[in-house]
C-alpha positions as a Markdown table, in Angstrom:
| # | Residue | x | y | z |
|---|---|---|---|---|
| 1 | Met | 36.9 | 18.5 | -16.3 |
| 2 | Arg | 34.0 | 16.1 | -15.8 |
| 3 | Lys | 33.0 | 17.7 | -12.5 |
| 4 | Leu | 33.1 | 21.1 | -14.3 |
| 5 | Thr | 30.7 | 19.8 | -17.0 |
| 6 | Leu | 28.2 | 18.2 | -14.6 |
| 7 | Ala | 28.2 | 21.7 | -12.6 |
| 8 | Thr | 27.6 | 23.6 | -15.7 |
| 9 | Ala | 24.8 | 21.2 | -16.7 |
| 10 | Ile | 23.2 | 21.7 | -13.2 |
| 11 | Val | 23.4 | 25.4 | -13.3 |
| 12 | Ala | 22.1 | 25.5 | -16.8 |
| 13 | Ala | 19.1 | 23.3 | -15.9 |
| 14 | Ala | 18.3 | 25.6 | -12.7 |
| 15 | Ala | 18.2 | 28.6 | -15.1 |
| 16 | Val | 15.3 | 27.3 | -17.3 |
| 17 | Pro | 12.6 | 29.8 | -17.5 |
| 18 | Ala | 9.9 | 29.1 | -14.9 |
| 19 | Ala | 7.1 | 29.7 | -17.5 |
| 20 | Ala | 8.3 | 26.4 | -19.1 |
| 21 | Leu | 7.4 | 24.5 | -16.0 |
| 22 | Ala | 3.8 | 25.7 | -15.6 |
| 23 | Asp | 1.9 | 22.6 | -16.4 |
| 24 | Val | 1.3 | 19.4 | -14.7 |
| 25 | Ser | 2.1 | 16.3 | -16.6 |
| 26 | Tyr | 0.4 | 13.0 | -16.2 |
| 27 | Thr | 3.2 | 11.1 | -17.9 |
| 28 | Tyr | 6.3 | 10.4 | -15.6 |
| 29 | Val | 8.3 | 7.8 | -13.8 |
| 30 | Gly | 9.9 | 8.3 | -10.5 |
| 31 | Ala | 11.9 | 6.3 | -7.7 |
| 32 | Gly | 13.0 | 7.0 | -4.2 |
| 33 | Tyr | 13.4 | 6.1 | -0.6 |
| 34 | Ala | 10.4 | 4.9 | 1.4 |
| 35 | Ala | 9.4 | 4.4 | 4.9 |
| 36 | Leu | 6.6 | 2.8 | 6.7 |
| 37 | Lys | 5.5 | 3.0 | 10.3 |
| 38 | Pro | 2.8 | 0.6 | 11.1 |
| 39 | Asp | 1.4 | 0.5 | 14.7 |
| 40 | Gly | 3.3 | -1.8 | 16.9 |
| 41 | Ile | 6.1 | -2.5 | 14.7 |
| 42 | Ser | 9.4 | -0.6 | 14.1 |
| 43 | Arg | 9.9 | 1.6 | 11.0 |
| 44 | Leu | 10.3 | -0.3 | 7.7 |
| 45 | Asp | 12.8 | 1.2 | 5.3 |
| 46 | Gly | 12.8 | 0.5 | 1.5 |
| 47 | Phe | 12.1 | 2.1 | -1.8 |
| 48 | Asn | 9.1 | 3.0 | -4.0 |
| 49 | Leu | 8.6 | 3.1 | -7.8 |
| 50 | Glu | 5.9 | 5.0 | -9.5 |
| 51 | Gly | 4.8 | 5.9 | -13.1 |
| 52 | Ser | 1.7 | 7.5 | -14.9 |
| 53 | Ala | 1.0 | 7.6 | -18.6 |
| 54 | Ala | -1.4 | 10.0 | -20.0 |
| 55 | Leu | -3.8 | 8.5 | -22.6 |
| 56 | Asn | -5.3 | 11.8 | -23.5 |
| 57 | Asp | -5.9 | 15.3 | -21.8 |
| 58 | Asn | -8.1 | 13.8 | -19.2 |
| 59 | Val | -7.4 | 10.1 | -18.6 |
| 60 | His | -4.0 | 8.5 | -17.4 |
| 61 | Leu | -2.8 | 5.0 | -16.2 |
| 62 | Ile | -0.9 | 4.7 | -12.8 |
| 63 | Ala | 1.2 | 2.2 | -11.3 |
| 64 | Asn | 3.4 | 2.1 | -8.1 |
| 65 | Tyr | 5.3 | -0.4 | -6.2 |
| 66 | Leu | 6.6 | 0.0 | -2.6 |
| 67 | Arg | 8.9 | -2.4 | -0.7 |
| 68 | Ala | 10.1 | -1.8 | 2.8 |
| 69 | Lys | 11.5 | -4.1 | 5.5 |
| 70 | Asp | 13.2 | -4.3 | 8.8 |
| 71 | Ser | 14.0 | -7.8 | 10.0 |
| 72 | Pro | 12.0 | -9.9 | 10.6 |
| 73 | Phe | 9.2 | -7.9 | 8.7 |
| 74 | Thr | 8.8 | -7.2 | 4.9 |
| 75 | Ala | 6.1 | -5.2 | 3.4 |
| 76 | Asn | 5.2 | -5.0 | -0.5 |
| 77 | Arg | 2.4 | -3.0 | -2.0 |
| 78 | Thr | 1.5 | -2.7 | -5.8 |
| 79 | Arg | -1.1 | -0.4 | -7.2 |
| 80 | Leu | -2.4 | -0.5 | -11.0 |
| 81 | Gly | -5.2 | 1.8 | -11.9 |
| 82 | Ala | -6.6 | 4.6 | -14.2 |
| 83 | Gly | -7.3 | 8.1 | -13.4 |
| 84 | Tyr | -9.5 | 10.8 | -14.8 |
| 85 | Asn | -8.6 | 14.6 | -14.2 |
| 86 | Val | -10.8 | 17.6 | -14.8 |
| 87 | Pro | -9.5 | 21.2 | -14.6 |
| 88 | Leu | -10.6 | 23.0 | -11.4 |
| 89 | Asn | -8.9 | 26.4 | -12.5 |
| 90 | Ser | -5.9 | 27.4 | -14.5 |
| 91 | Gln | -3.5 | 25.8 | -11.9 |
| 92 | Phe | -5.3 | 22.8 | -10.3 |
| 93 | Asp | -7.1 | 19.5 | -11.6 |
| 94 | Val | -9.6 | 17.5 | -9.6 |
| 95 | Val | -8.3 | 13.8 | -9.9 |
| 96 | Gly | -10.3 | 10.6 | -9.4 |
| 97 | Arg | -8.6 | 7.3 | -9.6 |
| 98 | Leu | -9.7 | 3.7 | -9.4 |
| 99 | Gly | -7.6 | 0.6 | -9.5 |
| 100 | Trp | -6.3 | -2.7 | -8.0 |
| 101 | Ser | -4.2 | -3.0 | -5.0 |
| 102 | Phe | -2.0 | -6.1 | -3.9 |
| 103 | Thr | -0.1 | -6.2 | -0.5 |
| 104 | Lys | 1.9 | -8.8 | 1.1 |
| 105 | Val | 3.2 | -8.7 | 4.6 |
| 106 | Ser | 5.6 | -11.4 | 6.0 |
| 107 | Gln | 7.4 | -12.2 | 9.2 |
| 108 | Ser | 10.4 | -14.5 | 9.2 |
| 109 | Gly | 9.5 | -17.7 | 10.4 |
| 110 | Phe | 5.7 | -16.9 | 10.5 |
| 111 | Gly | 4.8 | -16.8 | 6.8 |
| 112 | Ser | 3.1 | -14.1 | 5.0 |
| 113 | Asp | -0.3 | -12.5 | 4.6 |
| 114 | Lys | -1.4 | -11.5 | 1.1 |
| 115 | Asp | -4.5 | -9.5 | 0.2 |
| 116 | Asp | -5.7 | -7.8 | -3.0 |
| 117 | Gly | -8.7 | -5.5 | -3.6 |
| 118 | Val | -9.8 | -2.2 | -5.1 |
| 119 | Phe | -8.4 | 1.2 | -4.2 |
| 120 | Gly | -9.9 | 4.6 | -5.0 |
| 121 | Gln | -8.5 | 8.2 | -4.7 |
| 122 | Ile | -10.1 | 11.5 | -5.0 |
| 123 | Gly | -8.0 | 14.8 | -4.7 |
| 124 | Val | -6.4 | 17.7 | -6.3 |
| 125 | Arg | -3.3 | 18.2 | -8.1 |
| 126 | Gly | -1.6 | 21.3 | -9.5 |
| 127 | Met | 1.1 | 23.9 | -9.7 |
| 128 | Ala | 1.3 | 26.2 | -6.4 |
| 129 | Thr | 4.1 | 28.1 | -8.1 |
| 130 | Asp | 5.9 | 27.9 | -11.4 |
| 131 | Val | 8.2 | 25.2 | -10.0 |
| 132 | Leu | 6.2 | 23.7 | -7.1 |
| 133 | Glu | 3.6 | 21.0 | -7.8 |
| 134 | Val | 1.5 | 19.9 | -4.9 |
| 135 | Asn | -1.2 | 17.2 | -4.4 |
| 136 | Ala | -3.6 | 16.1 | -1.9 |
| 137 | Phe | -5.7 | 12.8 | -1.9 |
| 138 | Leu | -8.1 | 10.8 | 0.2 |
| 139 | Thr | -7.5 | 7.2 | -0.6 |
| 140 | Tyr | -9.6 | 4.2 | 0.3 |
| 141 | Asp | -7.7 | 0.8 | 0.0 |
| 142 | Asp | -9.6 | -2.3 | 0.4 |
| 143 | Thr | -6.5 | -4.4 | 1.4 |
| 144 | Glu | -6.2 | -2.1 | 4.5 |
| 145 | Asp | -9.9 | -1.4 | 4.9 |
| 146 | Lys | -8.9 | 2.1 | 5.8 |
| 147 | Val | -9.2 | 5.6 | 4.4 |
| 148 | Ser | -5.8 | 7.5 | 4.2 |
| 149 | Ala | -4.8 | 11.2 | 3.6 |
| 150 | Asp | -2.0 | 11.6 | 1.1 |
| 151 | Leu | 0.0 | 14.8 | 0.7 |
| 152 | Gly | 2.8 | 15.3 | -1.8 |
| 153 | Ala | 4.9 | 17.8 | -3.7 |
| 154 | Val | 7.4 | 17.9 | -6.6 |
| 155 | Phe | 10.0 | 20.5 | -7.0 |
| 156 | His | 10.7 | 20.8 | -10.6 |
| 157 | Phe | 14.5 | 21.6 | -11.3 |
| 158 | Thr | 13.7 | 21.5 | -14.9 |
| 159 | Pro | 10.8 | 20.8 | -17.1 |
| 160 | Val | 11.8 | 17.0 | -17.1 |
| 161 | Phe | 13.4 | 16.6 | -13.6 |
| 162 | Gly | 12.2 | 17.1 | -10.2 |
| 163 | Ala | 12.4 | 16.1 | -6.4 |
| 164 | Thr | 9.5 | 14.5 | -4.9 |
| 165 | Ala | 8.3 | 14.2 | -1.1 |
| 166 | Gly | 5.1 | 12.6 | 0.1 |
| 167 | Tyr | 3.4 | 11.8 | 3.4 |
| 168 | Thr | 0.4 | 9.4 | 4.0 |
| 169 | Tyr | -1.3 | 9.0 | 7.2 |
| 170 | Ser | -4.0 | 6.6 | 8.1 |
| 171 | Ser | -5.1 | 5.3 | 11.6 |
| 172 | Glu | -2.8 | 2.2 | 11.6 |
| 173 | Ile | 0.1 | 3.2 | 9.3 |
| 174 | Gln | 2.1 | 6.3 | 8.3 |
| 175 | Thr | 4.2 | 6.3 | 5.2 |
| 176 | Trp | 6.7 | 8.8 | 3.8 |
| 177 | Asn | 8.9 | 9.1 | 0.8 |
| 178 | Val | 11.5 | 11.2 | -1.0 |
| 179 | Gly | 12.7 | 10.7 | -4.5 |
| 180 | Leu | 13.2 | 11.9 | -8.0 |
| 181 | Arg | 11.0 | 12.0 | -10.9 |
| 182 | Tyr | 11.5 | 12.3 | -14.7 |
| 183 | Thr | 8.5 | 13.7 | -16.6 |
| 184 | Phe | 8.0 | 13.1 | -20.4 |
């Protein structure tokens, strides 16, 4: 009976009218699998946590944490910041973000390397369709001293639940992630 109730809830959620999903929200939490592929090191597997809180129609706070490891390496990155979004058209916003980044990379038996500094992002975010949100950013992170290209998508099953996917490329590291998002 419990499986039937869960299946019914999933079907009902999928039947939500698409018009109810047409807006991008800047208030959400998410989590999922993340992988890093630094140059010269095998892939590091782990997880990421992210969140955003809209303070008003144009200003939001962001936070994300990524941890990945493959013996003997472990990488951690935390970013805290604020963003400003301006409508580009009825579907997309131009988004700028500025904040602080903390990284720690360690290797068993050799200690760790810690760094912190500013990061900045500029990009677009919006609804490509009624259920598919996309984003593209250029990010400069002082801890990596590199510019990266970030691409992401959220497929909204309902107005509050979605599946996420993202890919980041810089000249020294590639990162990808998949997960789930809860939007308030």
